[in-house]
C-alpha positions in Angstrom: -14.6 27.4 -28.9 -14.0 26.6 -32.5 -13.6 22.9 -32.0 -13.9 20.3 -29.3 -11.1 19.3 -26.9 -9.3 16.2 -28.1 -8.9 13.5 -25.5 -6.7 10.5 -26.5 -7.4 7.3 -24.5 -10.5 5.7 -23.0 -8.9 4.5 -19.8 -9.7 5.9 -16.4 -7.8 9.1 -16.9 -9.2 9.9 -20.3 -12.8 9.1 -19.4 -12.5 11.2 -16.2 -11.0 14.1 -18.1 -13.7 14.0 -20.8 -16.4 13.8 -18.1 -15.0 16.9 -16.2 -14.9 18.9 -19.5 -18.3 17.8 -20.7 -20.1 18.5 -17.4 -18.9 22.1 -17.7 -20.3 22.5 -21.2 -17.1 21.8 -23.1 -17.5 19.5 -26.1 -15.0 16.6 -26.3 -13.8 14.2 -29.0 -12.6 11.1 -27.2 -10.3 8.8 -29.3 -9.9 5.1 -28.3 -8.0 2.6 -30.3 -10.1 -0.4 -29.2 -11.7 -2.4 -30.7 -9.4 -2.2 -33.7 -6.2 -2.5 -31.6 -5.6 -3.7 -28.0 -2.7 -3.7 -25.6 -1.7 -6.8 -23.6 -3.7 -5.4 -20.6 -7.0 -5.2 -22.6 -9.5 -8.0 -22.5 -12.7 -6.2 -23.5 -13.8 -3.3 -25.8 -15.1 -1.3 -22.8 -13.7 1.9 -21.4 -12.1 2.0 -18.0 -10.8 -1.6 -17.8 -9.3 -2.7 -14.4 -6.7 -5.4 -14.0 -8.3 -6.8 -10.8 -11.4 -6.1 -8.6 -9.3 -4.4 -6.0 -7.4 -2.1 -8.3 -8.9 0.9 -6.5 -7.5 -0.2 -3.2 -8.3 1.1 0.3 -11.4 3.2 1.0 -10.3 4.2 4.5 -9.4 7.8 5.4 -6.5 6.6 7.4 -5.0 5.7 4.0 -3.8 8.3 1.5 -5.6 6.6 -1.4 -8.8 6.7 0.7 -8.4 10.4 1.0 -7.8 10.8 -2.7 -11.0 8.9 -3.5 -13.1 11.0 -1.1 -11.7 14.2 -2.7 -12.7 12.8 -6.1 -16.2 12.1 -4.9 -16.5 15.7 -3.9 -15.3 16.7 -7.3 -18.1 14.7 -8.9 -15.7 12.0 -10.3 -17.3 9.7 -12.9 -14.9 7.0 -12.0 -15.8 7.1 -8.3 -19.5 7.3 -9.0 -19.3 4.1 -11.1 -17.1 2.4 -8.6 -19.4 3.1 -5.7 -22.3 1.8 -7.7 -20.6 -1.5 -8.6 -18.8 -2.1 -5.2 -18.4 -5.6 -4.0 -17.6 -6.7 -0.5 -13.9 -6.5 0.4 -13.5 -5.3 4.0 -12.1 -1.8 4.0 -11.2 -1.7 0.3 -13.2 -0.3 -2.6 -13.4 -3.4 -4.7 -15.7 -3.5 -7.7 -17.3 -5.8 -10.2 -14.9 -5.1 -13.0 -17.3 -5.8 -15.9 -20.2 -3.8 -14.3 -17.8 -0.9 -13.5 -16.4 -0.7 -17.0 -19.8 -1.0 -18.6 -21.1 1.9 -16.4 -18.1 4.1 -17.4 -18.6 3.2 -21.1 -22.3 3.9 -21.0 -21.8 7.3 -19.3 -19.2 8.4 -21.8 -21.0 7.2 -24.9 -24.4 8.6 -23.9 -23.1 12.1 -23.0 -24.4 14.6 -25.6 -21.1 16.6 -25.5 -18.8 13.6 -26.0 -18.1 12.1 -29.4 -16.3 8.8 -29.4 -14.0 8.1 -32.3 -12.6 4.6 -32.6 -9.1 3.9 -34.0 -5.5 4.4 -33.1 -4.1 8.0 -32.9 -0.5 8.1 -34.2 0.3 11.8 -33.7 -0.7 14.7 -31.4 -3.1 17.0 -33.3 -1.4 20.3 -34.5 -4.4 22.4 -33.5 -6.6 22.9 -30.5 -6.5 21.7 -26.9 -5.4 18.1 -26.4 -5.3 15.8 -23.4 -3.0 12.7 -24.0 -4.3 10.0 -21.7 -3.0 7.1 -23.7 -1.9 5.1 -20.7 1.3 3.4 -19.7 0.9 1.0 -22.7 0.8 3.9 -25.2 1.0 2.4 -28.8 4.4 2.4 -30.4 3.4 4.9 -33.0 2.0 7.5 -30.6 4.9 7.0 -28.2 7.4 7.7 -31.0 5.4 10.8 -32.0 5.6 12.1 -28.4 9.3 11.3 -28.1 10.0 13.2 -31.4 7.8 16.2 -30.4 9.3 16.5 -27.0 12.9 15.1 -27.2 13.5 16.5 -23.7 10.7 14.3 -22.2 13.1 11.5 -21.4 10.7 8.5 -21.7 11.3 6.1 -18.9 9.7 2.7 -18.1 9.1 0.1 -15.5 7.4 -3.3 -15.5 3.9 -4.0 -14.2 2.1 -7.3 -13.6 -1.4 -8.7 -13.1 -2.5 -11.6 -10.8 -4.2 -14.8 -11.9 -8.0 -15.4 -11.5 -9.6 -18.7 -10.3 -13.2 -19.9 -10.0 -14.8 -20.0 -6.6 -16.2 -23.5 -7.2 -12.7 -24.9 -7.8 -11.3 -23.7 -4.5 -11.1 -26.4 -1.9 -13.0 -24.8 1.0 -12.2 -27.8 3.2 -8.6 -26.4 3.1 -9.6 -22.7 3.3 -11.8 -20.3 5.3 -13.4 -16.9 5.0 -12.0 -14.1 7.1 -10.8 -10.5 7.0 -7.6 -9.6 8.8 -8.1 -9.0 12.5 -11.9 -9.5 11.8 -12.0 -6.0 10.3 -15.2 -5.4 8.3 -17.0 -8.4 6.8 -15.2 -11.7 6.2 -14.8 -11.3 2.5 -11.5 -12.9 1.8 -10.9 -16.6 1.2 -7.8 -17.6 3.2 -5.7 -20.5 2.1 -3.4 -21.6 5.0 -0.1 -23.3 4.6 2.0 -25.2 7.1 5.7 -24.4 7.3 6.6 -27.6 5.3 4.0 -26.7 2.6 5.2 -23.2 2.4 8.9 -24.1 2.1 8.1 -26.6 -0.7 6.1 -23.9 -2.5 8.7 -21.2 -2.0 11.5 -23.4 -3.4 9.5 -24.2 -6.6 8.4 -20.6 -7.0 12.0 -19.4 -6.9 13.0 -22.0 -9.5 10.0 -21.7 -11.8 10.5 -20.8 -15.4 9.7 -17.2 -16.4 8.0 -16.0 -19.6 10.2 -14.2 -22.0 9.7 -10.4 -21.5 12.0 -8.3 -23.7 14.4 -6.3 -21.7 13.1 -7.5 -18.3 15.3 -6.9 -15.3 14.2 -7.2 -11.7 15.5 -3.8 -10.9 13.0 -2.2 -13.2 10.0 -3.7 -11.4 7.8 -1.2 -9.7 7.8 -2.1 -5.9 4.0 -1.7 -5.7 3.5 -4.4 -8.4 6.4 -6.7 -7.5 6.0 -10.2 -9.2 5.6 -12.8 -6.5 8.6 -14.8 -7.8 10.8 -11.7 -7.7 9.7 -11.1 -4.1 10.3 -14.7 -3.2 13.9 -14.5 -4.4 14.7 -11.8 -1.8 14.6 -14.4 1.0 12.9 -17.5 2.4 10.7 -15.5 4.8 10.0 -12.4 2.6 6.6 -13.6 1.4 5.5 -14.3 5.0 5.9 -10.5 5.7 4.2 -9.6 2.4 1.3 -11.1 0.5 1.4 -14.4 2.5 1.4 -12.6 5.9 -0.7 -14.7 8.4 -1.1 -12.0 11.1 -4.7 -11.5 12.2 -6.0 -14.5 10.1 -6.6 -17.2 12.7 -7.7 -20.5 11.2 -11.1 -21.4 12.8 -10.2 -25.1 12.8 -7.1 -24.6 15.0 -7.7 -21.2 16.6 -4.2 -20.3 15.6 -2.5 -18.3 12.9 -1.1 -20.5 10.1 2.6 -20.3 9.1 1.5 -18.6 5.8 -1.7 -17.6 4.2 -2.6 -17.0 0.6 -5.6 -14.7 0.3 -8.2 -14.7 -2.5 -10.3 -11.6 -3.2 -13.7 -11.5 -4.9 -13.3 -10.3 -8.4 -17.0 -9.9 -9.4 -20.3 -9.1 -7.7 -21.6 -12.7 -8.0 -18.6 -14.1 -6.1 -17.9 -16.7 -8.7 -14.4 -15.4 -9.6 -11.5 -14.7 -7.2 -8.0 -13.3 -7.7 -4.8 -14.3 -5.9 -3.9 -11.3 -3.8 -0.3 -10.1 -4.3 0.3 -12.8 -7.0 1.3 -10.6 -9.9 3.7 -12.7 -11.9 5.5 -13.2 -15.2 6.0 -17.0 -14.9 5.0 -19.1 -17.9 1.4 -20.2 -17.8 2.2 -23.9 -17.3 4.5 -23.0 -14.4 1.8 -20.8 -12.8 -0.6 -23.8 -13.0 2.0 -26.1 -11.5 3.4 -23.9 -8.7 0.2 -22.2 -7.6 -1.6 -25.5 -7.5 0.9 -26.5 -4.7 -1.2 -24.2 -2.4 -3.4 -26.8 -0.7 -6.7 -25.0 -1.3 -5.9 -24.5 -4.9 -4.8 -28.0 -5.7 -7.7 -28.3 -8.2 -8.1 -24.6 -9.0 -9.5 -23.7 -12.4 -7.6 -20.7 -13.7 -9.7 -18.3 -15.7 -6.7 -16.0 -16.4 -3.1 -16.4 -15.7 -0.8 -13.6 -14.6 0.7 -11.4 -17.2 3.7 -9.0 -17.3 4.1 -5.9 -19.4 6.2 -2.8 -19.7 4.7 0.5 -18.6 6.1 3.8 -20.0 6.1 7.2 -18.3 7.5 10.7 -18.9 10.2 12.6 -17.0 7.3 14.8 -15.9 9.1 17.2 -13.6 11.1 18.5 -16.5 8.1 18.5 -18.9 4.8 19.2 -17.1 3.4 21.9 -14.7 1.0 21.4 -11.8 -2.0 21.4 -14.1 -0.5 18.5 -16.2 0.2 20.9 -19.0 3.3 20.7 -21.2 5.4 23.7 -20.1 6.6 24.4 -23.6 3.2 23.9 -25.2 0.3 24.5 -22.7 -2.5 23.6 -25.1 -1.3 20.0 -24.7 -1.8 18.2 -21.4 -1.0 14.6 -20.3 -2.9 12.6 -17.8 -2.8 9.1 -16.3 0.1 6.7 -15.6 2.2 8.1 -18.5 2.7 11.2 -16.2 4.3 9.0 -13.4 1.3 8.9 -11.1 1.0 5.2 -10.2 -2.3 3.4 -9.8 -5.8 3.5 -11.2 -7.1 6.0 -8.6 -4.1 8.3 -9.1 -4.6 8.1 -12.9 -8.2 9.0 -12.7 -7.3 11.9 -10.3 -4.8 13.3 -12.8 -7.5 13.2 -15.5 -9.9 14.8 -13.1 -7.6 17.7 -12.4 -6.5 18.1 -16.0 -10.0 18.1 -17.3 -11.3 20.5 -14.6 -8.4 22.9 -15.1 -8.6 22.9 -18.9 -12.4 23.6 -18.8 -11.9 26.5 -16.4 -9.2 28.0 -18.7 -11.5 27.6 -21.8 -14.3 29.3 -19.8 -12.0 32.2 -18.8 -11.9 31.3 -15.2 -8.9 31.2 -12.8 -7.2 27.9 -12.2 -7.7 26.0 -9.0 -4.4 25.6 -7.3 -5.1 22.5 -5.3 -2.7 22.8 -2.3 -0.2 20.2 -1.2 -2.4 19.4 1.8 -4.9 17.8 -0.5 -4.1 14.4 -2.1 -5.0 15.5 -5.6 -2.8 18.6 -5.2 0.1 16.7 -3.6 0.2 14.3 -6.6 0.2 17.1 -9.1 2.9 19.0 -7.3 5.0 15.8 -7.0 5.0 15.0 -10.7 5.8 18.7 -11.6 8.5 19.2 -8.9 11.7 20.0 -10.8 13.9 19.4 -7.7 13.1 15.6 -8.0 16.2 14.2 -9.7 15.5 10.5 -9.9 11.9 10.6 -10.9 9.9 7.3 -10.3 6.2 6.4 -10.5 4.5 7.3 -7.2 1.4 6.1 -5.5 -0.3 8.8 -3.5 1.0 8.7 0.1 1.0 11.0 3.1 4.7 11.5 2.8 4.3 13.9 -0.1 2.0 16.1 1.9 3.1 18.6 4.6 3.2 17.4 8.2 0.4 18.5 10.6 2.7 20.8 12.6 1.4 19.3 15.9 1.7 15.9 17.5 -1.0 13.3 17.2 -0.5 9.9 19.0 -0.7 6.9 16.8 -0.2 6.6 13.0 -3.8 5.9 12.2 -4.9 8.9 14.2 -2.3 11.1 12.6 -3.3 9.9 9.1 -7.0 10.5 9.9 -6.1 14.0 11.0 -4.2 14.6 7.7 -7.3 13.5 5.8 -9.5 15.7 7.8 -7.3 18.7 7.1 -7.2 17.9 3.4 -11.0 17.6 3.1 -11.6 20.8 5.0 -9.3 22.7 2.7 -10.8 21.1 -0.4 -14.3 22.3 0.7 -13.1 25.9 0.7 -12.0 25.8 -2.9 -14.1 27.0 -5.9 -14.1 23.9 -8.1 -17.1 24.4 -10.3 
């Protein structure tokens, strides 16, 4: 090689891609615009920032994202290594101490002898050499414009994403709350804030009427379903929240022995257990309205908010028309994209795209055949989804078993069937040459 691979972006996808290249002996120059410039989602100068402690979601093999994480572990993923090291208790989820996790990712990248970190905004795609663009869903305006001009057929699209508020543990009224995990699964790691029917209805009415922050161009129809703001969900009906983030099933109140009418769950956000986030409470209400309305939850009447919810626009490509299964630009294969800008939705999925892009680019530079991850694997199914030209109304997609081939035989029970799909995927992955 005459020069290192250029990786643009120090998020999960960019760090994972850089790691997969460097561990195979390929030098990398990683460009990150922080600390000189930040997006609305950035709060530190570390690489690999997460919005909440549970951003990596389920760790169960009966869940497709659990399968994807296990595949990445077997591919020596930096992101999964750091996440497992900084895990915090959260039932069946892989929740992490966000600061410890991001620090570990940053330290691993900055200390690797084959990775050079260059700080500052990149405003154009380099004209020479191999490039992985992992600038994230909040790609800077200058770089986004450069991509749009270079690939006018890319058809930039967008949707809105939201982050939930954080509160201190000491400000939660534990006389009005209790620790439990749904159906007593795993350890009782969640704080549950019960509400009576009257309390819930008062809360619901105020939530529906609360003032929203001004977000340019915001429309409810552009909100990604997996990150639906709680007030948008509330407007869909009086009982909608009770079947969503406020679902009381399996969360009996030890004081009454019964399930409450509604339950707001709080999830630990750091390893010390001093910070909790409101599960499912992504929002774009104004900050004063968040304080007013969320304080109507009895256990949060005196809550100290460390961070209010925020709303921002995420941008992604029309990848089926632009990218192949290796995340390469079809018209210019030396350039690859990775992360949520490709239309994979979620932190784990973003890291997985970076993993595949970095691995495949390294093999190509080393003169080795590509690894055609099959659709039976989660990492392969995602890559085949975003590059499937038959998809006409392309939308961001979380990994799910629906984009994988059926088993071909009957298995009783959804969890058993999903476990069998994961078993099949891991068995196939173990037969592949991925070094």
